[in-house]
C-alpha positions as CSV (number, residue, x, y, z in Angstrom):
1,M,-188.5,99.0,180.7
2,Q,-188.2,102.7,179.9
3,K,-190.9,105.3,180.8
4,L,-192.5,107.7,178.3
5,T,-194.7,110.7,179.1
6,L,-197.4,111.5,176.6
7,S,-200.0,114.3,176.5
8,V,-203.4,112.9,175.5
9,D,-206.9,114.3,175.7
10,A,-208.7,113.2,178.9
11,G,-211.6,111.6,176.9
12,V,-209.2,109.5,174.9
13,V,-207.4,108.4,178.1
14,A,-210.8,107.3,179.6
15,R,-211.8,105.4,176.5
16,A,-208.4,103.8,176.3
17,K,-208.6,102.6,179.9
18,R,-212.0,101.1,179.4
19,Y,-210.8,99.4,176.2
20,A,-207.7,98.0,177.9
21,E,-209.7,96.8,180.9
22,S,-212.2,95.0,178.7
23,R,-209.4,93.2,177.0
24,G,-207.5,92.3,180.2
25,T,-204.4,94.4,179.3
26,S,-203.0,97.8,180.1
27,V,-203.0,101.1,178.2
28,S,-199.2,100.9,178.4
29,R,-199.2,97.5,176.6
30,I,-201.5,98.8,173.9
31,V,-199.4,101.9,173.3
32,E,-196.2,99.8,173.2
33,T,-197.8,97.4,170.7
34,M,-199.0,100.2,168.5
35,L,-195.6,102.0,168.6
36,H,-193.9,98.7,167.7
37,M,-196.3,98.2,164.8
38,V,-195.7,101.6,163.3
39,S,-192.0,101.5,163.8
40,T,-191.4,98.0,162.2
41,K,-190.0,98.3,158.7
42,G,-190.9,96.1,155.8
43,S,-188.5,94.6,153.3
44,D,-188.7,97.9,151.3
45,G,-187.5,99.9,154.3
46,K,-190.9,101.6,154.8
47,P,-193.0,100.9,157.8
48,A,-195.1,97.8,157.4
49,P,-198.8,98.3,157.3
50,P,-200.2,97.6,160.8
51,V,-202.4,94.7,159.6
52,L,-199.4,92.9,158.2
53,T,-197.3,93.5,161.3
54,K,-200.2,92.1,163.4
55,L,-200.5,89.0,161.2
56,R,-196.8,88.4,160.8
57,G,-195.9,85.1,162.3
58,S,-199.4,84.3,163.3
59,L,-199.4,81.0,161.5
60,A,-196.4,79.8,163.4
61,K,-198.0,80.6,166.7
62,G,-199.9,77.5,167.7
63,S,-201.5,76.6,164.3
64,S,-202.1,73.0,163.5
65,A,-199.9,71.1,161.1
66,D,-203.0,70.1,159.2
67,Y,-203.9,73.7,158.4
68,R,-200.3,74.3,157.3
69,K,-200.5,71.4,154.9
70,Y,-203.9,72.6,153.6
71,L,-202.4,76.1,152.9
72,A,-199.3,74.6,151.3
73,K,-201.4,72.5,149.0
74,K,-203.9,75.3,148.2
75,Y,-201.2,77.8,147.3
76,K,-198.8,75.4,145.6
């Protein structure tokens, strides 16, 4: 893992720490996730919108086979 130094307003840092703690994660993990989301490119070569990046692959992660069948039938 590589280190990165950022300059961020003290108030933002305090809020980010509270946010991370309330979600059981670290500020570093949140920043890494956000940087990954904005740096991931879509099929057109442009960065994918963060909401799509977050949702990408979500159906494959632990979803039930019944729900997959339902979606396949619905969007047939």
